[in-house]
N, C-alpha and C positions, 0 to 999 in steps of 0.2 A: 458617379456613374449616371446620374439623372440629367445630365446636360442635354440640350437639344442639338448642339453643334460641337464638332471637334472630336478628337480621338479620346479613348480611355487610356490613361497613362498610369503605369505602375512602377514601383521601385522595389528592388530587393536590396537589403543592407546586410553586410557581414561586419561584425565588430570583433576585433581581436581581443584576447584577454589583456593585452598590454593597455588597452584603452581604460579598463576599469582600475588599473593601478595608478592612474593619474587623476588629478582633479581638474575638471573643466567647468569653471564657474559660469562661463557664457551659456553653457548647455544645461545648467541646473534647472531651469524652468521649462524645459522642453516638454511639449504635450501635443495632443491632437491638432493637426493643421487647421481644422475647422474652428478651433477655439483661439486661434492667433490672428492678429492683423496681417495684412499683406506685407507690411514692412518687417514685422517680427519673423514671418516665414522666410523672407529674403535673407535676413541676418543669420538665422539658424541654418538655412540651407547652405549658405556660403561657408559657414563655420564647419559644418559636417563634411562638405565636399573637400575641404582643405585638410581635414584631419587625416594623418597618415595611418591611423589605426582603424579607419572606417573605409570599407570598399563598397561600391554601389554598382547596380546595374539597372538601367531604365529601359523599359519596353513599352510599346503602344500598339493599339489596334485602331485602325482608322474607321470612319463611318461605314464604308462599304462592308467591312467585316462585321461590324456591330449589327448592321441591318441584315446580314446574311445568317449569322449564328445567334444573335441576341446579345444584349449588353453583358449579362452574367458570363456567358461562355467566352465572349471576347476578352473580358477582364481576366478570366482564368487562363486563356491562351497567352496573354501578355505576362501573367504571373509565371507560367511554366518557362517562357523564354528567359525572363530575368533570372529566375532561380538556376536554370541550366547554365547561363553565362557565368553567374557568380559562384556557383558551387565548384567550378573547376579550380578556383583560387582559395577555397576554404578547406581547412582540415576538419574532419568529423562534422560536416554541416548538419544542422538541425533547423527545420523550417517552422517558424512561428507565423501563423496565418491570421490576419485580421478578419474575424467573422466566425460563423458557426460551422463551417464545412472545410474539410481538408481539400487539397488540390489534387484531383485525379490526374494520373499520368506523371506524377512526381515520385520517383522511387527513392525518396529520402525520408527519414523519420520526420513527422510533422505533429504539430499541435494547433488546433483551431482555438482562438481566444476571442470571445465576443467582446466588442469594444476594446480590442487590443491596442488601438491607437491612443487610447486614453490611459492605459495601464502598463504597457510594455515599451520601454525606451526604444528598442530597435524598430518596433512597428511605428512608433511616433516619428522616428527619423525618416523612415521610408515614406510615410504619409506626407511629411513636409517637403521632402525633395521632389516627390511626384507632383504635388500641387504647384510648386514653384515652376517646375518645368512645363507643366500644362498651361499655366497662366501665361508664361512667356510665349508659348506656341500660339495661344489665342490672340495675343497682342500682334504677333506677326500676321496671323490670318486676318485681323482687322484691317490691315493695310491692303491686303489682297482682295478682301471682300468688304469694301466700305459701305456704311449705311446701316449695318446691323447693330453697331455698338459693342462688338465682340471684345474690344479692349476694356469695356466697363464691366459687363456681366459675365464675361468669359464663357459664354455659351449656355449659361443657366436659363431656365424658363422664367425670366422676369417679365413684368407687364410690358416694359419697353421692348424687350427682345421679341415677345409675341406680336406686338403691334408692328414692328419693323418686318417681321417675318410675313405677316398678313399683307403688308404693303408691297414688299419686294419679292415675295415668294422665296423658297429655299435656295440656297447656293450649294455648291458641291460638298461642303463640309457639314451640312445639316444631316442629322440622322433621320432618314426617311421612314423608319419603322416606329418613330416616336410620335405620339400625339403632342401637339397639334400639327407637326410637320406633315404627318401622313395625310391629314385632311386637306393639305394644300397641294399635294402632288397629283 
């Protein structure tokens, strides 16, 4: 959520009971997307998306919305969208939320789990799928907005990104409410 550029991307995952009756060796080491390499995330994401017992829903909020409502509220809005789309296809859905707060406006039973992406398989799956989707979006944005190095840092506040931002100014996918972008507008 702390990127200077690009959308916030979230994923909801529904896993059927049939999934747990099989053994998936390739998924045995699945964990928080931030603890995996880019290539590991790609492999896991592909494996998860191809699994017939896993359903996903991805939603995003673009920088204009992030700047209007703040990053936390934008992420929550995207979460509500994903859950709404996915819950239509799940029997007795129960929402596991990565973090310490429930999602307001979701009328389903929920449980917030701090560091859930490190301890809960379904949350780790959602984390990986969302990260891979966002990274691919940023690579496409890099072609549309050359010079920022978006394909490398994916919009995070690296030294290189901040230097290019200072040299070029913000483009339309930069989050204008985020420092140092706000100082350049």
